[in-house]
N, C-alpha and C positions, 0 to 999 in steps of 0.2 A: 242293641242301638247304640251304646256308648263305644264298643270296638269298632263299630261302623264309623261312628264321628272321629274315632281318635285314627283310623285308618284314614278317613278323608282328609283329616289334618295332615297326617304325614305325607300324603299323596301331593296336597298343596304345597308342602314346605319344600318337598323335591322338586316339584314343578319351578318353585320360585328359585331355588338353588340351581337348577337347570337354564332357567331364564337367565338368571345374574351371570351364569358361566357362559352363557351365548352372547349376552351384551357384553362381557368383558371380552370375548374373542372378536366381535365385530370392532369393537374400540381398538383392540390392537393391530385388526386388518387395515382398519382406516389410517390409523396411525403410521403404519409401514406405508401404505399407499402414498399419504402425503409426503412422507420421505421422500419415496421412488420420485414423485413428480419435483420435489424441491432440487434433488440431485440431477434430473433430467435438465431442469432449467439452469442450474449451474454449469452443466457440460455444454448446453446450447451457447450461453454467455461466452463461455471459453472459446469455444469452435468459432463463434463469431468474431470474438477479439482475433483470434488467429488469423482468421480469414482477413479481417481489415489491416493487420499487421502486414501480412503477405500483399496485400494490394498497394499498401504504401510502399514496400519494398520494390515491388516491380515498378511503381511510379518514379522512385528515386532512381532505379536503374535506368529507364526510358529517359529520365531528364540526364543522367549522366552521359548517355549515349547520344542525346541530342546535343549536349554542350560540347561533346567530343568531336562531332562530326561538324558543329560550326567553326570550333577552332581550326580544324583541318582545313575546311574550306578557305577560311581567312587565311591561313599559312600559304595553302595552294594560291590564293590571289595574290598575295605579297610576292611569293616566288615568281608567278607570272608577270608581275609589274617589273621585278627587277630584271628578268630575263629580257622584256623588252626594252629596258633603258641600256641593258648591256648591248644588246643587237643594235640599238640606235647609235650608241657610241662608235661600236666597231663601223657601222657603216657611214657615219661622218668621219671617221679615221681614214677609211678607204678612199671616202669622197676627196678628202683632203689630200691624200697621197696621189691620187689620180690627177687633181689639179696641179700639184706639185710637179709630177712627171710632165704634164703637158707644157710646163711653163719653161721647163728645161730644153 
């Protein structure tokens, strides 16, 4: 009976060791999984930040293009006004010249 009790105690001790080792392994695995989740969240934040920066850069480029187009239109309008004035002066000069020719 004594050897049977000793054997039972040994088995109980071994089972507790195995259970402790299993618990330690489970804790390690959970720790690794938590670390992986944290790293995945960090990566997602970095990706989101990069996407936001790219969107802002595209908005700036579009804004610059829009401003460039506006400036170009304003310059074209100014050039058209100047051309109209020049044509008007030429027409006035031609008219004055024709009137002068008729007087003679």
